[in-house]
C-alpha positions as CSV (number, residue, x, y, z in Angstrom):
1,M,-44.0,17.3,-31.6
2,R,-46.8,15.1,-30.1
3,P,-46.2,11.4,-29.9
4,G,-49.1,10.6,-32.4
5,R,-47.7,13.1,-35.0
6,R,-44.2,11.8,-34.5
7,A,-45.4,8.2,-35.2
8,F,-47.4,9.3,-38.2
9,F,-44.4,11.2,-39.6
10,G,-42.1,8.3,-39.0
11,L,-44.4,5.8,-40.7
12,T,-44.8,8.2,-43.6
13,L,-41.1,8.6,-44.0
14,A,-40.6,4.8,-43.8
15,A,-43.3,4.2,-46.4
16,I,-41.6,6.7,-48.8
17,F,-38.2,5.0,-48.4
18,L,-39.8,1.5,-49.0
19,I,-41.7,2.7,-52.1
20,A,-38.5,4.3,-53.5
21,G,-36.5,1.3,-52.8
22,C,-38.9,-1.0,-54.7
23,A,-39.0,1.3,-57.7
24,Q,-37.4,0.1,-60.9
25,P,-34.8,2.5,-62.5
26,E,-36.5,4.8,-65.0
27,R,-34.8,4.3,-68.4
28,A,-37.1,6.4,-70.5
29,I,-37.6,10.1,-69.9
30,K,-40.7,11.8,-71.4
31,E,-39.7,15.0,-73.0
32,F,-42.1,17.3,-74.8
33,G,-44.6,14.5,-75.5
34,S,-42.0,12.3,-77.2
35,E,-40.0,9.5,-75.6
36,K,-36.3,10.3,-75.2
37,Q,-34.2,7.4,-74.2
38,F,-31.3,7.5,-71.8
39,W,-29.0,4.6,-70.6
40,Q,-25.8,4.6,-68.7
41,G,-23.4,1.9,-67.5
42,R,-20.4,0.0,-68.7
43,L,-19.8,-1.6,-72.1
44,A,-17.3,-4.1,-73.4
45,L,-16.7,-4.8,-77.0
46,R,-14.5,-7.7,-78.3
47,I,-13.6,-8.2,-81.9
48,D,-12.2,-11.6,-82.7
49,S,-10.1,-10.7,-85.7
50,D,-6.6,-11.8,-86.8
51,N,-5.4,-9.1,-84.4
52,P,-8.0,-9.5,-81.6
53,Q,-9.2,-6.2,-80.1
54,S,-11.1,-5.4,-77.0
55,F,-12.5,-2.2,-75.6
56,S,-14.3,-1.3,-72.4
57,A,-15.6,2.0,-71.1
58,A,-18.3,3.6,-69.1
59,F,-21.0,5.0,-71.3
60,E,-24.0,7.3,-71.4
61,L,-26.3,6.8,-74.4
62,S,-29.3,9.1,-75.2
63,G,-31.7,9.6,-78.0
64,N,-32.5,7.1,-80.7
65,A,-31.0,5.6,-83.9
66,Q,-31.9,8.8,-85.9
67,S,-30.6,11.4,-83.4
68,G,-28.6,10.9,-80.3
69,A,-25.4,11.0,-78.3
70,L,-22.9,8.5,-76.8
71,V,-20.2,9.5,-74.3
72,L,-17.5,7.0,-73.6
73,S,-15.5,7.4,-70.4
74,S,-12.5,5.8,-68.8
75,P,-12.7,4.1,-65.4
76,L,-11.3,7.3,-63.8
77,G,-14.1,9.3,-65.4
78,S,-12.3,11.2,-68.1
79,T,-14.1,11.4,-71.5
80,L,-12.6,9.2,-74.1
81,A,-14.9,10.2,-76.9
82,A,-18.2,12.0,-77.3
83,L,-20.3,11.0,-80.3
84,S,-23.4,12.7,-81.6
85,W,-25.6,12.2,-84.6
86,T,-28.6,13.5,-86.4
87,P,-30.1,12.5,-89.8
88,D,-27.7,15.1,-91.4
89,T,-24.5,14.7,-89.5
90,A,-22.3,12.4,-87.4
91,V,-19.6,13.8,-85.2
92,M,-16.9,12.5,-82.8
93,R,-15.0,14.6,-80.3
94,A,-11.9,12.8,-79.0
95,N,-8.4,13.9,-78.0
96,G,-9.3,17.5,-78.5
97,E,-10.3,16.9,-82.2
98,L,-13.6,17.2,-83.9
99,R,-14.2,14.7,-86.7
100,R,-17.3,14.6,-89.0
101,F,-18.5,11.4,-90.8
102,G,-20.9,10.8,-93.6
103,S,-23.0,8.4,-91.5
104,L,-23.6,7.0,-88.1
105,D,-22.4,3.6,-89.3
106,E,-19.1,5.2,-90.4
107,L,-18.7,7.0,-87.1
108,L,-19.3,3.9,-85.1
109,R,-16.8,1.8,-87.1
110,Q,-14.2,4.5,-86.5
111,A,-15.0,4.9,-82.8
112,T,-15.3,1.2,-81.9
113,G,-13.5,-0.7,-84.6
114,A,-16.7,-2.6,-85.6
115,A,-20.0,-2.0,-87.4
116,L,-22.7,-2.0,-84.8
117,P,-26.5,-2.3,-85.5
118,I,-27.5,0.9,-83.8
119,A,-31.2,0.7,-84.6
120,A,-31.4,-2.9,-83.2
121,L,-29.3,-1.8,-80.2
122,F,-31.9,0.8,-79.3
123,A,-34.7,-1.7,-79.8
124,W,-32.8,-4.3,-77.6
125,L,-32.4,-1.7,-74.9
126,G,-36.1,-1.2,-75.0
127,G,-36.7,-4.9,-74.6
128,D,-37.6,-5.6,-78.2
129,Q,-35.9,-8.7,-79.8
130,A,-35.2,-6.8,-83.1
131,T,-33.2,-8.5,-85.8
132,A,-30.0,-7.3,-87.3
133,P,-28.2,-9.3,-90.0
134,G,-25.6,-11.6,-88.4
135,W,-26.4,-10.5,-84.9
136,L,-28.1,-12.3,-82.0
137,A,-29.0,-10.5,-78.8
138,D,-29.6,-12.2,-75.5
139,L,-32.2,-10.1,-73.6
140,T,-32.9,-12.7,-70.9
141,Q,-30.9,-10.6,-68.3
142,L,-32.2,-7.2,-69.4
143,G,-34.4,-7.1,-66.3
144,T,-31.2,-7.1,-64.2
145,G,-29.5,-4.5,-66.4
146,R,-27.4,-6.9,-68.6
147,L,-27.5,-7.2,-72.4
148,T,-25.2,-9.3,-74.6
149,A,-25.2,-9.2,-78.4
150,R,-23.0,-11.3,-80.7
151,R,-22.3,-11.0,-84.4
152,T,-21.2,-14.2,-86.1
153,T,-21.4,-13.1,-89.7
154,P,-19.7,-11.5,-91.5
155,L,-16.3,-12.2,-89.9
156,P,-14.7,-11.1,-87.6
157,E,-17.0,-12.2,-84.8
158,V,-18.0,-9.3,-82.5
159,E,-19.4,-9.4,-78.9
160,L,-21.0,-6.4,-77.2
161,R,-21.8,-6.6,-73.5
162,L,-23.6,-3.9,-71.6
163,V,-24.2,-3.5,-67.9
164,L,-26.8,-0.9,-67.3
165,E,-27.0,1.3,-64.2
166,P,-29.9,3.4,-63.0
167,A,-29.9,6.9,-64.5
168,S,-28.7,9.5,-62.0
């Protein structure tokens, strides 16, 4: 390879790596003209009840409040639960069992131990300060991949923390 071409190739390669390194992680995937959402990372849920509960897991969340999926995994990568929902059905696969629920709210209460505002959660992940009764979300760190939401009413108080990772 001639020295001029080698220099051009090297500069082009360096530019590609610099541009890729500056790119923000893509959190929305365009699919068939509609926007399909995908997030992954770690979550922690704390419920301050008489018998306090806490839960943490890796997660992959896709879809929207009407139709989607949530996979919860242990730190070692094994699947703890796989949840999926459509307007007609809500399903949880865990411990080799398949359970059906009447609604997504019912499914989430069973899976996490708390009622979670799923429509607001999708909005928060999209950067929209949506309201949900009793909940307050802190989106100030969303640009660095962190989201915290707290429910103060009704009791028990609940705190949900997410740390987002770039989609792989």
